[in-house]
C-alpha positions in Angstrom: 103.3 128.3 99.5 101.9 131.3 101.1 99.8 130.1 104.2 96.3 131.3 105.3 95.9 133.9 106.9 94.1 132.9 110.8 90.9 133.5 111.6 90.2 135.1 114.6 88.8 134.6 117.1 86.1 136.4 118.9 86.9 137.6 122.1 85.2 135.7 125.2 82.0 137.0 125.9 81.1 138.8 122.5 78.2 137.5 120.5 78.1 137.6 117.0 75.9 139.6 115.0 73.6 137.1 113.9 73.7 135.6 117.2 72.7 139.2 118.8 69.9 139.6 116.0 68.4 136.6 116.9 68.8 137.4 120.7 67.4 141.0 120.2 64.6 139.1 117.4 63.4 136.8 120.3 63.1 139.4 123.0 60.8 141.5 120.3 58.7 139.2 120.3 58.5 138.4 123.9 58.0 142.1 124.8 55.3 142.0 121.5 53.6 138.9 122.9 53.3 140.7 126.4 51.2 143.3 125.4 47.4 142.2 126.4 48.9 141.3 129.8 49.9 144.9 129.7 46.8 145.6 129.1 45.0 143.5 131.5 47.4 144.5 134.3 46.4 148.2 133.4 43.1 148.1 133.6 42.9 145.8 136.4 44.3 148.8 138.6 41.8 151.3 136.9 39.1 149.3 138.1 40.8 148.3 141.8 41.3 152.5 141.6 37.7 153.2 140.6 36.1 151.3 144.0 39.1 152.4 146.4 35.8 154.5 147.8 33.2 152.2 146.5 32.5 149.0 147.7 34.4 147.3 149.4 33.5 143.7 148.4 34.7 144.7 144.8 37.8 146.2 146.1 39.0 143.2 147.5 37.9 141.4 144.3 39.5 144.2 142.0 42.8 143.7 144.0 43.2 140.1 144.9 42.4 139.2 140.7 45.1 142.6 140.0 47.5 140.2 142.8 47.2 137.3 140.3 47.2 139.2 137.1 50.5 140.6 138.4 51.9 137.1 139.8 50.9 135.4 136.3 52.6 138.1 134.4 55.6 138.3 136.7 56.1 134.3 135.9 55.4 134.9 132.2 58.0 137.5 132.2 60.9 135.7 133.7 60.5 132.7 132.1 62.1 134.4 129.2 65.6 133.2 129.6 67.8 136.2 127.9 71.7 136.2 127.7 72.9 139.7 128.9 73.5 141.9 126.5 
C-alpha cells in the first residue's frame, strides 16, 4: 500500500496566506478608522499656526489642545498590536 505524501510544515516565522490576509485586513480597517483623527490633527495644527502671531491666549489653547489630540492619537495608534511582517 502506498504511503500518503507528507505535508510540508511552514518555516518558522512564516504565516499562511490566509493569516497574512487577516492581518492586512485588520491593518486596513485600523488605518481607515484613524482618518477622522488625522483630520482633527491637521485642522488643529492649522489653527495653531494661524494663532501664532495673533492672540497669545488662543495660541496657547490651540497648542495645548493639539498636544491632547496627539497624545490620544498616539495611544489609539499603539493600542493596535500587529505582528511584524
